C-alpha positions in Angstrom: 0.0 0.0 0.0 1.4 3.4 -0.8 2.2 5.8 1.8 0.3 9.1 2.5 3.0 11.1 0.8 3.0 8.6 -2.3 -0.8 8.7 -2.4 -0.8 12.6 -2.5 1.9 12.5 -5.2 0.0 10.0 -7.4 -3.3 12.1 -6.9 -1.5 15.2 -8.0 0.1 13.7 -11.1 -3.2 12.3 -12.1 -5.2 15.4 -11.8 -2.4 17.6 -13.3 -2.0 15.2 -16.1 1.7 15.2 -15.5 3.8 12.6 -17.5 7.3 11.6 -17.8 8.8 13.0 -20.9 11.2 11.0 -22.9 13.6 14.0 -23.2 13.9 14.4 -19.5 14.9 10.9 -19.0 13.9 8.3 -16.3 13.3 10.0 -12.8 16.2 8.2 -11.2 18.6 9.6 -13.8 17.1 13.1 -13.3 17.7 12.8 -9.7 21.2 11.7 -10.0 21.9 14.5 -12.4 20.7 17.0 -9.6 23.6 15.6 -7.5 26.3 15.1 -10.2 29.1 17.7 -10.1 28.7 18.6 -6.3 31.2 17.8 -3.8 29.1 16.1 -1.0 30.1 14.9 2.5 29.6 11.3 3.5 26.5 12.4 5.6 25.2 14.2 2.5 25.8 11.4 0.3 23.6 9.3 2.6 20.8 11.8 2.2 21.3 11.6 -1.6 21.3 7.9 -1.4 18.1 7.7 0.6 16.3 10.0 -1.8 17.5 7.8 -4.7 16.2 4.5 -2.9 12.9 6.1 -1.7 11.8 8.2 -4.7 9.1 9.6 -4.8 8.1 9.4 -1.2 11.4 11.3 0.0 10.4 14.4 -2.1 7.4 15.0 0.1 9.0 14.4 3.5 9.6 17.4 6.0 13.0 18.2 6.9 12.4 16.7 10.3 11.1 13.4 8.7 13.8 13.1 6.2 16.6 13.8 8.8 15.0 11.1 11.2 14.6 8.4 8.3 18.3 9.0 7.2 19.7 9.3 10.7 21.3 12.8 10.4 20.6 16.1 12.2 18.2 18.8 10.4 21.1 21.1 10.0 22.9 18.3 7.8 19.9 18.3 5.6 19.9 22.0 5.2 23.6 22.0 4.3 23.0 19.2 1.9 20.5 21.5 0.0 23.0 24.4 0.1 25.8 22.2 -1.3 23.5 21.4 -4.3 23.1 25.1 -4.9 19.8 25.5 -3.3 18.6 28.4 -0.9 17.4 25.9 1.6 15.5 22.7 2.0 12.2 24.0 0.8 13.7 25.0 -2.5 15.2 21.6 -3.0 11.9 19.8 -2.2 10.2 21.9 -4.8 12.8 21.1 -7.4 12.4 17.2 -6.4 8.4 17.4 -6.8 8.2 17.1 -10.6 10.8 14.3 -10.5 8.7 12.5 -7.9 5.5 13.0 -9.7 6.9 11.9 -13.0 8.0 8.7 -11.2 4.5 8.0 -9.8 2.8 8.9 -13.1 5.1 6.4 -15.1 6.8 3.4 -14.3 9.9 3.9 -11.8 12.8 1.9 -11.5 12.9 -1.1 -9.4 15.3 -0.7 -6.3 17.6 -3.4 -8.1 17.7 -1.1 -11.1 18.2 2.0 -9.2 21.2 0.3 -7.5 22.6 -1.0 -10.5 22.4 2.3 -12.5 23.9 4.2 -9.4 26.9 1.9 -9.3 27.4 2.1 -13.1 27.2 5.9 -12.9 29.9 5.8 -10.3 32.1 3.8 -12.7 31.2 5.9 -15.6 32.4 8.9 -13.5 35.9 6.9 -12.9 36.2 6.4 -16.7 35.8 10.0 -17.2 38.4 10.9 -14.6 40.6 8.4 -16.2 40.0 9.9 -19.8 41.0 13.4 -18.3 44.2 11.9 -16.8 44.9 10.4 -20.1 44.6 13.8 -21.8 46.8 15.2 -19.1 49.5 12.8 -19.8 49.5 13.4 -23.6 52.3 15.6 -22.6 54.3 13.6 -19.9 57.2 16.0 -19.5 56.0 17.2 -16.2 55.6 13.8 -14.7 58.9 12.7 -16.4 60.7 15.6 -14.8 59.2 15.2 -11.3 59.9 11.6 -11.3 63.6 12.3 -11.9 63.8 15.0 -9.3 62.0 12.5 -6.6 64.5 9.7 -7.7 67.4 12.0 -7.0 66.2 13.1 -3.6 67.8 10.7 -0.9 66.0 10.5 1.4 62.7 11.1 -0.3 59.7 11.8 2.1 56.1 10.9 1.3 53.4 12.7 3.1 49.8 11.8 3.4 47.4 12.7 6.4 43.9 11.5 7.2 42.0 10.4 4.1 45.2 10.7 2.0 47.2 8.2 4.1 46.1 5.2 1.8 47.7 6.8 -1.3 50.8 8.0 0.6 51.2 4.5 2.0 50.9 2.6 -1.6 53.3 5.1 -3.0 56.0 4.8 -0.3 55.5 0.8 -0.4 56.2 0.8 -4.2 58.9 3.5 -4.1 60.9 1.5 -1.6 61.6 -1.1 -4.2 63.3 1.3 -6.6 64.5 4.0 -4.1 67.2 3.6 -1.4 65.8 5.8 1.4 61.8 6.4 1.4 60.3 8.0 4.5 56.5 8.0 5.1 54.9 10.6 7.0 51.2 9.9 8.2 50.9 12.1 11.3 50.9 15.9 11.5 52.1 18.5 13.9 55.5 18.3 15.7 55.8 14.6 14.4 55.6 15.7 10.9 58.1 18.6 11.4 60.6 16.5 13.0 60.4 13.9 10.2 60.7 16.8 7.5 63.7 18.4 9.3 65.6 15.1 9.7 64.9 14.2 6.1 66.4 17.7 5.1 69.3 17.4 7.3 70.1 13.9 5.9 70.3 15.3 2.4 66.8 15.1 1.2 65.6 17.6 -1.5 62.0 16.8 -2.1 58.6 15.9 -0.4 55.7 14.2 -2.2 52.4 15.1 -0.6 48.9 13.8 -1.2 45.8 15.9 -0.5 42.4 14.6 -1.2 39.2 16.1 0.0 38.3 16.8 2.5 41.5 18.9 2.7 43.2 18.7 6.2 44.7 21.8 7.7 47.4 19.6 9.0 48.5 18.9 5.5 48.8 22.5 4.7 50.8 23.1 8.0 53.1 20.2 7.0 53.5 21.6 3.6 54.7 24.8 4.9 57.0 23.1 7.4 58.6 21.3 4.6 59.4 24.5 2.7 60.6 26.2 5.9 63.3 23.6 6.3 64.3 24.1 2.6 62.7 21.1 1.0 60.8 21.3 -2.2 57.2 20.0 -2.2 55.4 18.3 -5.0 51.6 17.6 -4.7 49.1 15.0 -5.9 45.7 16.3 -5.5 42.2 16.2 -7.1 41.8 19.7 -8.4 44.2 21.7 -10.7 43.3 24.7 -8.5 42.9 23.1 -5.3 43.6 25.1 -1.9 47.3 23.9 -1.6 48.4 24.2 -5.2 49.8 27.7 -4.6 51.8 26.4 -1.5 53.8 23.8 -3.5 56.7 23.8 -6.1 54.8 21.4 -8.5 51.3 20.2 -8.4 49.6 17.2 -10.3 46.0 16.7 -10.4 43.7 13.7 -10.9 40.0 13.9 -10.2 38.5 11.5 -7.4 35.1 9.7 -7.9 32.4 11.0 -5.7 29.3 9.3 -6.6 29.4 6.9 -3.7 29.5 7.3 -0.1 33.2 7.4 -0.1 35.5 8.9 -2.7 37.2 6.5 -4.9 40.7 6.9 -6.3 41.1 5.3 -9.6 42.6 8.2 -11.4 44.9 9.5 -8.6 46.2 5.8 -8.3 46.9 5.7 -11.9 48.8 9.0 -11.6 50.7 7.6 -8.7 51.7 4.7 -10.6 52.8 6.7 -13.7 55.0 8.9 -11.3 56.7 5.7 -10.0 57.4 4.8 -13.5 59.0 7.9 -14.2 61.1 7.6 -11.0 62.1 4.0 -12.1 63.2 5.1 -15.5 65.2 8.1 -14.3 67.8 5.8 -12.6 67.4 2.4 -14.6 70.6 0.7 -13.2 69.7 1.4 -9.6 66.0 0.4 -10.3 67.1 -2.9 -11.9 69.5 -3.9 -9.2 66.8 -3.1 -6.4 64.1 -5.0 -8.1 66.3 -7.9 -8.6 67.2 -8.0 -5.0 63.6 -7.8 -3.9 62.9 -10.7 -6.4 65.5 -12.9 -4.8 64.2 -12.2 -1.3 60.8 -12.9 -2.4 61.8 -16.3 -3.8 63.5 -17.1 -0.7 60.4 -16.4 1.4 58.1 -18.2 -1.1 56.1 -15.0 -1.8 55.8 -16.2 -5.7 53.6 -19.2 -6.2 53.5 -20.9 -9.8 50.1 -21.4 -11.1 
């Protein structure tokens, strides 16, 4: 049995004669388009996901009802509306009404189709991000030059705080196989400053920092600390005009996927691998010797298994 909100929506759609237009697309696609291109926090994505999963009922809920059903605060719902470019929740709900009415008047997607389409849309976004990175690497000179500089910095410090820790850990783990002294910094404050100062005193010249949204103030402080010690800073981030770009010597960008509850990092991961390749190519003799050494150790510990 339809809820009261759904019944009212259906009655309104019938009396107004509103139908789904082929040119507008399916209601779910129109709703996803409303969210597309906006940077949403995890809580805001939960609200968006609830609306997708409970269209059209969600479009007729009060702010109190929506907050209770999603499990967030009312201010979170208000901030969600503002993040989408609306003056407030009433304006957002007004924009949702025609989408909800078309879903009632037509044949809304099943929950399984909604979920499948949403996941496919997230993958489509990552494909677009990779295409953008491919165009960026059409001229690989910046990556090649930076790879050479990082390879020559001994020690080399990799910095990643909060959400960026995973990318920094991956890069440091791989870089240790081709570089003699890689130091990983995943804590800010005085811990980061001491590590950066020690790296500089040991002869290091470069730091590679990762900064993904939401951007941490600790990362900015660490970048400034690095430069104050005389280290040069390279940055991998998600936007070419991001908040820390003006603070570093070299910045490379690769967009993150933001269609799911948490960001995905396909493009930044590929950019990191490309930079590792540039480091390996910069000192081929050292790279070959170190990789062969790791292979021997791995064989001794049976890390490789024949199929």
